[in-house]
N, C-alpha and C positions, 0 to 999 in steps of 0.2 A: 651064293655069293656072300662073302663075309663083309660085314659093314665095319668101317673104321670110325671110332668115336672122334668127333671134332673137338679140337682144343680151342674153345672160344677165346680164352685168355690170350693164347698165343696169336690168334688171328687179330685181336684188338691191338696187341703190342706191335705186330708187324705192319698192319695196314691202317686201321681206323684211328689210331692215335697220332698219325702224322699231322702236322699243321695244315697241309694241303687238304686232307680229307675232313678235318674239323671245319675248315672254312666252307667246303662244299656242302657239308651236312647242315651248317648254320644257314646257308643260302636256301637250301631246300625247305628247311623249317620256316624260314621267314616268308617264302613264297606261299606256303600252305596257310600260315596265319593270315596273310593278306587276303587270300581267296576266301577264308572263313569270314573275315570282316566284311568283304564285299557281298557275301551271301551266295557265292558260287558253289561252295561245298560246306558240309557240316560234319561234325564228328560222328563217326559210325554210319555214314550214308553209303559206304562201299565204293566211293569214288577216290581217285588219286589225281594229283596234279602232274601232268606229263610235261616235262621240260624239253622243248624242241631245241634243235641244233642252233637256231638263230637267237636263242635266249628267251623266247616267248613261252608262255605256259597255256595249257588247255586242260579242261576237266574231262576225264574219261574214266570208265569203270576200271576198278583195280585189276580185274581179270584180263582186260585187254592190255593195260599198261605193263603188268608184270609177266604177261605171256608173250610179249613181243620177242621175236628172234633177232637179237642184235648181232652184228657182225663179229663182235668179240666172243660170242658164245658158240659160233658155228665151228664145225669140224675144220681143222687146218689153221685155226687162228694161232698167231704167235704170242698171244697174251699168256702171261704166266698164270697158272692155276693154283 
C-alpha cells in the first residue's frame, strides 16, 4: 500500500484556521489550564481532559480518550474526510 504524504499546511488552511475551530481550540486549552490550576492534571502526566456532550469535563487517560470510537469515525459516516 502506497502512503500519501499529508499536506499539513493545506489542512490548516482548510480547517484549523477557521474562526469556529480557533474558538473551539481556545476553549479546550482554557479547560486544560483550569484543570491544571485545580490540580486535577499536570503537564506530562498522560491524562487528557475529556469534554462530554453536556459541556462538563472529566480527567481520563489519553489512551482511552483518543482511542474512543466516535460515530463520525465509523464506517458509513457521512462526515467529509
